[in-house]
C-alpha positions, 0 to 999 in steps of 0.5 A, a space after each residue: 525496462 525492456 519494451 517486450 517486458 513492459 508490454 506484458 504488464 497488465 494493470 486492470 481496474 477492478 470495480 470492487 466493494 468490500 464495504 458491506 463485508 467490513 461492517 462486522 469487523 471486530 475491534 481487535 481484528 488481527 490474528 488472535 485479537 492481537 493489540 499492536 498488529 490491529 493498530 498497525 494495520 489500522 494506521 496503515 489503512 488510515 494513510 492509504 486513501 489520501 496517499 493514493 490520491 497523492 499518487 494519482 495526482 503526481 502521475 497524472 501531472 506528467 501523463 501528457 509527456 508519456 508517449 509510449 503506448 504501453 506505459 500510457 495504458 499502464 498509467 490509466 490502469 494505475 490511476 484506476 487501481 489507486 482510486 479504488 484502493 482509496 475508496 475501499 480503504 475509506 470504507 474500512 476506515 469508517 468502520 475503524 472509526 466506529 470502533 474507536 480508532 482515530 482514522 478520521 484524524 489521521 486521514 485529515 493530517 495525511 491530506 494536509 501534510 501531502 497538500 503542503 508538500 505538493 505546494 512546497 516542492 516541484 512536481 518532479 519531486 512529488 513524482 519521486 516521492 510517489 515512486 519511492 512510496 510505491 516501492 514501499 507498498 510493492 515490497 510489503 505487498 510481495 511479503 503479503 502475497 508470498 508469506 502465509 504467516 504475514 497474511 495470517 497476521 491480518 486475522 479477520 477474513 475480510 480484512 485479509 481479503 482487503 489487504 490481499 486485493 490491495 497487495 495484488 494490485 500494488 504488485 501489478 503496477 509497482 513499476 508504473 510511477 517509476 517508469 513515468 519518473 524516468 520517462 520525464 527525466 527524473 534524475 538518479 540523485 533525486 530518486 535516491 535522496 527522496 527515498 532516504 527522506 521518505 524512509 525516515 518520514 514513513 517509518 517515523 510517521 507510521 510509528 507515531 500513528 500506531 503509538 497515538 492509536 494505542 494510547 486511545 485503547 484501554 487494552 494498551 494499559 494492561 501489561 499482560 496484553 501489551 508486552 506480549 503483543 509488542 514482542 509478537 510484533 517485533 518478531 513478525 516478518 513485517 519488521 524483519 531484516 530481510 524486508 529492510 534489505 529489500 526496501 534498501 535495494 531502491 538505492 542501488 545504482 540502476 535499480 528498477 522495480 522489475 529487477 525482482 520478478 514477481 510474475 509467477 506470484 502475481 499470476 497465482 493470486 490473480 487466479 486465486 482471487 479473480 480467476 474462474 473460481 476466484 474467491 473475491 469475484 462476488 465483490 466485483 461490480 455486477 456479481 450476482 
């Protein structure tokens, strides 16, 4: 990544809280009360907190080896942003648990699985996993920020705000873990192999989580509810061929997250969410 481009990347830590506004989220919060989309979003949220903690540990382990001042500044912002993501998704998960979602069980399983993985592989492999998963989240984030249909799938306004904020910050720091991986000598071979393993594990894990979550919902056993919801999910941008191709770009030799320039998109949402008339300013620490 060119030095001039890296120095322009801003990764601010925003002290924000959604907990109060999430207290009234309904059981099936997705668009039109959609069953499968609600459980899909809940399953994603359930793995985020401990996943974000893992990302922080993986990058922090190598922070002392980063000498470039711009990347060091971004690493600090990355750690701050990911810590906030974990905190706010835990708040959402508490609300989901009250509604009957198995988010607490999923959090425990995610935490134990990641801890076991960290014990079993060297630190550079954990960093490679983080870089790969950051590509997943950044790709999904760009879809959320750029596509109104995708944003609408989250339905409830406060849930949509939570995921919009998260998407903005994933786009802001999308290259940080990748740049740290390269800085400390991570190889192209390990990077690509790790992504292939992560792809299978992430898709398989989330799919299993959604199925298990659905099995605990009485609406799942109503064919007139389940079948249309499944059809709607498979037609959504979240599982589109275009999104799959974007994810697989990671395996291209010489790939870098900045190859897809999302500067205008990020600038637009920074202004909409946190500009002078930002829609989420009231959730920032110190807001009146």
